[in-house]
Steps between C-alpha positions, in 0.01 A plus 500: 500500500191729539475829324228737386464613143515873453145515346341301783305797646425670166138567403365450152556236242823299504580304191755226544705364221504131403837319502511284190861392536466262792757228523392145479541288820779290359694816406477620862619159633798503263584855584491430876718187446748703301508771767591244764746330270685828414505596866657166596757538216585846623545384859686173448718572194737779390231630258357784714301630198252223589393703803430806281303290251305341783419847648379629166283192438358529855405862450330426168303221661370715787443812288141616488358791302163666573355740237173694531333793331344735756386858524860605559627331178693190417643356825771230506624329819791266492565259788842343471514336846799705613371825358183671386457755231204721413448693180208717397426656169260788556224555244643838411835336413350231275507614141306216336301195571485244219291189518501192275351153484714197581454198276623256758271622782157592361367625831790741561601834356860626473530858624814698430576798728736758348677756714768702320710250309405207722219256432372223729272218382250329733209265448158587647163336485293608200221628721742730681610679180216752481534579868870566456442726199232699678725541807788613283288754317351633821835540671698642206363711219817475290534123501466336158307177460585270209345182376791311343273328242366835372835685514725262317637781289709611804662163527832462318563184300 
């Protein structure tokens, strides 16, 4: 299934997030096996709930999320095989950008984007952090930038 990402023709820097929660190969094999098993159970027995479980497992296996930071803001594209969804957080709508180090991944930074009462967390390369901060400051004068290590007084215990 071929599709174009919404930011394909956009000029300027595009910072892609790093997916750190990849499944291991054996987990994928087991999940595909269970999907087929539940589908067969749903077809050949009276337990039709197996079809629903197989469908949900199938959709989670083919689900793909693309996240980038562009000159328009934070852009999130979901491809769920039977459906596609596109969400954009404009720079003017983003209240705060908080970055932190991750102790498990030394070459990655965690960036929290806050819009209203919603916060999304994504991992980016450490070298992309300054570019994202400069882009945020240039696109929105009211955005607040926080370093989590320096602003621990805002974090509740």
